[in-house]
C-alpha positions in Angstrom: 0.0 0.0 0.0 1.5 3.3 -1.1 1.9 5.9 1.7 1.3 9.6 1.8 2.3 11.8 -1.1 4.4 14.8 -0.1 4.6 17.6 -2.7 6.7 20.7 -3.2 7.1 23.1 -6.1 10.1 25.1 -7.3 9.7 28.1 -9.6 11.7 28.2 -12.8 14.4 26.1 -11.3 15.3 23.4 -13.8 18.7 23.1 -15.2 18.3 21.9 -18.9 20.6 19.5 -20.7 20.4 18.3 -24.2 19.5 14.7 -25.2 19.1 13.1 -28.6 15.3 13.1 -28.5 14.2 14.7 -25.3 15.0 17.8 -23.3 16.0 16.8 -19.8 15.8 18.7 -16.5 17.1 18.1 -13.0 16.3 19.0 -9.5 17.9 17.9 -6.2 15.6 16.5 -3.5 16.5 16.1 0.1 14.1 13.6 1.9 14.0 13.2 5.7 11.9 11.5 8.3 9.5 14.1 9.6 9.6 12.6 13.1 13.3 12.3 13.5 15.0 14.5 10.8 17.0 11.5 9.6 17.7 11.3 5.9 15.8 8.7 3.8 18.4 7.1 1.5 16.5 4.0 0.1 14.1 5.6 -2.4 13.8 4.5 -6.0 12.6 6.4 -9.2 9.1 4.9 -8.7 8.8 6.8 -5.4 8.9 10.2 -7.2 6.7 12.1 -9.6 7.5 15.3 -11.3 5.5 17.8 -13.4 6.0 21.3 -15.0 3.1 23.6 -14.8 0.9 20.6 -14.1 2.2 18.5 -17.1 3.9 15.3 -16.1 7.5 14.5 -16.9 8.9 11.1 -17.0 11.5 10.1 -14.4 14.8 9.1 -16.0 16.7 8.5 -12.8 16.6 9.3 -9.1 20.0 8.6 -7.5 21.7 9.9 -4.4 24.2 12.6 -5.5 27.2 10.8 -4.2 29.6 11.3 -7.1 32.8 12.8 -5.7 33.9 16.4 -6.5 36.3 17.0 -9.4 38.2 20.1 -8.4 40.4 22.2 -10.6 42.6 24.5 -8.6 43.6 27.6 -10.7 46.6 29.4 -9.2 47.8 32.9 -9.9 51.6 32.5 -9.8 52.3 35.9 -11.3 54.4 38.9 -10.3 52.4 39.7 -7.2 53.7 36.5 -5.4 57.1 38.1 -5.6 56.0 41.6 -4.6 54.1 40.4 -1.6 56.3 37.5 -0.5 53.4 35.2 -0.7 55.0 32.1 -2.2 55.6 30.2 1.0 52.3 31.0 2.6 50.6 30.0 -0.7 52.4 26.7 -0.7 51.4 26.1 2.9 47.8 27.0 2.3 47.6 24.6 -0.7 49.1 21.8 1.3 46.6 22.5 4.0 43.7 22.5 1.5 44.8 19.1 0.1 45.3 17.7 3.6 41.8 18.8 4.7 40.0 17.8 1.5 38.2 14.5 1.9 40.2 11.7 0.1 37.6 10.6 -2.4 37.7 13.9 -4.3 39.9 14.5 -7.3 42.0 17.6 -7.7 44.2 19.1 -10.4 46.7 22.0 -10.2 46.7 24.6 -13.0 48.7 27.8 -13.0 47.4 30.9 -14.9 50.3 33.4 -15.0 51.4 34.3 -18.6 49.9 31.0 -19.9 47.5 28.4 -18.7 49.5 25.3 -17.7 48.3 22.1 -16.0 50.9 21.2 -13.4 49.2 18.1 -12.0 46.3 16.4 -13.7 43.1 15.2 -11.8 44.1 12.7 -9.2 43.2 11.6 -5.7 46.9 11.1 -4.9 47.6 13.8 -2.3 51.3 13.0 -2.4 51.5 13.7 -6.1 49.5 16.9 -5.7 51.7 18.2 -2.9 54.8 17.5 -4.9 53.3 19.7 -7.5 52.7 22.4 -4.9 56.3 22.3 -4.0 57.3 23.0 -7.6 55.2 26.2 -7.9 57.2 29.3 -8.5 56.3 32.9 -9.5 56.5 33.8 -13.2 58.3 37.1 -13.2 56.7 39.9 -15.1 53.5 37.9 -15.7 49.9 38.8 -15.1 47.2 36.1 -14.5 45.0 35.0 -17.3 42.0 34.3 -15.1 39.1 34.3 -17.6 41.2 32.4 -20.2 42.2 30.0 -17.5 38.6 29.2 -16.5 37.6 28.8 -20.2 40.5 26.5 -21.1 40.1 24.5 -17.9 36.4 23.9 -18.5 36.8 23.1 -22.2 39.9 21.0 -22.0 40.2 19.4 -18.5 36.6 18.5 -17.6 34.3 16.1 -19.3 30.6 16.9 -20.1 29.4 14.0 -17.9 31.4 15.0 -14.9 28.9 14.8 -12.1 30.3 17.4 -9.6 32.7 19.9 -11.3 34.3 22.5 -9.1 36.8 25.3 -9.9 38.8 26.9 -7.0 40.5 30.2 -7.9 43.6 31.0 -5.7 44.4 34.6 -6.6 46.4 37.7 -5.8 45.2 41.1 -6.7 47.4 41.2 -9.8 46.5 42.2 -13.3 44.0 40.3 -15.4 46.0 39.4 -18.5 43.3 37.6 -20.5 42.5 40.7 -22.5 39.1 42.3 -22.9 36.0 40.2 -22.8 32.9 41.9 -24.1 29.4 41.0 -22.7 28.8 38.3 -25.3 32.2 36.7 -24.8 31.7 36.7 -21.0 28.3 35.2 -21.4 29.8 32.5 -23.6 32.2 31.7 -20.8 29.7 31.8 -17.9 26.6 30.2 -19.4 28.2 26.7 -19.9 29.4 26.8 -16.3 26.0 27.5 -15.0 24.3 25.0 -17.4 26.6 22.2 -16.3 26.4 22.8 -12.6 30.0 24.0 -12.1 30.7 25.7 -8.8 33.4 28.4 -8.6 35.0 29.3 -5.3 37.7 32.0 -4.8 40.3 33.0 -2.2 41.9 36.3 -2.9 44.9 38.3 -1.5 43.8 41.9 -1.7 46.8 43.7 -0.1 46.5 46.8 -2.4 43.3 47.9 -0.6 39.7 47.3 -1.5 39.1 50.1 -4.0 42.0 49.4 -6.2 41.6 45.6 -5.9 38.1 45.9 -7.2 39.5 47.0 -10.5 41.7 44.0 -10.9 41.4 40.2 -10.6 38.8 40.1 -7.7 36.0 41.8 -9.7 36.1 39.0 -12.3 36.4 36.3 -9.7 33.5 37.6 -7.6 31.3 37.6 -10.7 32.0 34.0 -11.4 31.5 33.0 -7.8 28.2 34.9 -7.5 26.8 33.4 -10.7 27.7 29.8 -9.9 26.8 29.7 -6.2 30.3 29.4 -4.8 31.9 31.3 -1.9 34.6 33.9 -1.9 37.0 35.1 0.8 39.5 37.9 0.7 42.4 38.7 3.0 45.1 41.4 3.2 48.1 39.5 4.6 49.9 36.8 2.5 49.7 34.5 5.5 45.9 34.4 5.0 46.4 31.6 2.4 47.5 29.3 5.3 44.1 29.6 7.1 41.7 30.5 4.3 42.4 27.5 2.0 42.1 24.8 4.6 38.9 26.5 5.9 37.5 26.4 2.3 38.3 22.7 2.0 36.5 22.0 5.3 33.4 24.0 4.1 33.5 22.0 0.9 33.6 18.7 2.8 30.7 19.7 5.0 28.6 20.8 2.0 29.4 17.6 0.2 28.3 15.6 3.2 24.9 17.5 3.0 24.3 17.3 -0.8 25.4 13.6 -1.0 22.2 12.8 0.9 20.1 14.4 -1.8 18.6 12.6 -4.7 19.6 14.0 -8.1 16.3 13.7 -10.0 16.6 13.7 -13.8 13.4 13.9 -15.8 12.0 14.4 -19.2 10.6 17.9 -19.6 7.2 18.4 -21.3 7.0 20.3 -24.6 6.8 23.2 -24.2 8.6 23.3 -20.8 6.9 25.0 -17.9 8.1 27.7 -15.5 7.2 25.8 -12.3 8.4 22.3 -11.3 6.4 20.3 -8.8 7.8 17.1 -7.2 6.0 14.5 -5.1 7.4 11.6 -3.2 5.4 8.7 -1.8 5.9 7.4 1.7 4.9 7.8 5.4 6.4 10.3 7.8 8.3 12.1 5.1 9.4 15.7 4.6 11.5 17.0 1.8 13.1 20.1 0.2 13.9 20.9 -3.5 17.1 22.6 -4.7 17.9 23.7 -8.3 21.6 23.3 -7.8 24.3 22.6 -5.2 24.8 26.2 -4.1 26.6 26.6 -0.8 24.9 28.6 2.0 26.5 32.0 2.4 
């Protein structure tokens, strides 16, 4: 006998993806026992129903969102590392980030001063990654190619089916050397990140002072963070890397523990798609919440 049906709606919150014959959407569903607050982790696709503006959509899959994160760490190793004496604090901070990051998550190290170079490819081997950290050096006379670095990393280092892509920007307040991006070019960079569920986080050394820094790398980084649901943290002393980067890894771990208990619900969207998605789940003593993405609480 089927139990109670619990329903919730989410306005204009579906993330579309292309399929050969059907437009797909996704939402994330966190289901708990109403009486205890404990997560319910044994549901199947048959336990869910979804509709858009009242028109039903077929459930393609309903799986717990347990795929590990795939994290590209983009590092500004330009002139400002020399000017601020930040190299050793940066290395210590990256070591702390890798030590803190839960072991199932892959990471890669990519430097973005002068040119975009992958120093260590995606791996869970923390020893290999920390060896790469030890080989980081400033590129004298170089500015950081932040926007080019994000674009090349997404296009060349990630796969379209990566389940949990993350980009971490580790920045100084140096010069953006990517050149000018007009509104259309910036949209072409940003929109695929949003559509594919990429989260961008940023930690930024802003020793020049807030007004001047806003005219440099941080303004681009903050835009990427705000539009993808990540978090950003700035600091004025180079030693800030040593505390901010491990703290970011701990927050990422905590957030992953939360979202990994959510179901990633993939469904066929009706034609034409609707503006409001409704989901129901069948069972007794259930409560649940819907999320359009994996945004971290601010």
